[in-house]
N, C-alpha and C positions, 0 to 999 in steps of 0.2 A: 737084623733086621734092616733095610736100608731105608731112606728118608731122602725127599725130594725138595728143595725150595722154590716156590713156583711166585712168580710176581705179576699181575697187571695193571695198568695205569691209563687213565684217562688223560688224552691232551686236551687243555682247555682250549688251548688256540686253534685246533684243527680239527677237533670231533674225533680225534681217531684214537686206538688203543696200542699201547705197545704193551710185552708180555715175553716172558723167557722162563723155562725152567733153567733156575741159577747153575745148580748142581745137583750131585747124587753124595750121599754122605751115609758113613757106616754108624755115624754116634748122635744121637738126637740132642746132645749139648752142641756138638758141631755146627748141625743144621740150626740150632738155636740162634747161635753167632751170626750167622750167615742171614738168617730171617731178622734180627733185630738192624744188622747192618744196612741190608735193604731198606726197611723202613726208615732207618736215619738218612738215608742219603736221599730218598725220593720224596719226602715229604717238608710240606714248607717252600719248598721250590715255586717258580714262577711256573714251570713248564705243565705238571701235571694237578689235576684239582680232585682226584679219586685213586689213591691206593691202595691196592692190596697185595697182600703177602701173607702165603700159606706155608705150611709144613705138612707134607703128605707121606705115608709111609705106602712101602712096596705092593701093598695091597688096596692102594686108593681112600685108605682112612685119612681124615682130614684131622692132625693131632693138634695144630692151631693154625688159627689166622684173625687176622685183623684188618678191617679196613680202616682208611683214613678220608675225611671228605671235606675239602677247604669249604669252611664257613663263609658265605659271602654276607655283605652289610646289604641290608632292605634298602630297596629305592626310599630318597625320600619323598614325602608327598607333596606335591606342588600346589597349593593352592591360594 
């Protein structure tokens, strides 16, 4: 089986999207390593407020998917 690691991220500054199929892997374990590497490198930084990383197989099945959304502080009430 072949696996693909794909990510897509929302840019908080310009409201754009970045996305890429990172690579193709013949081992799920290797794909999982890249999955975790991509999540770690993209979350909690200043650029992206939404990060999704997925592992899909060669037939399009989603084997793993996670989304991180930056939590924003609520606006203080001015009373």
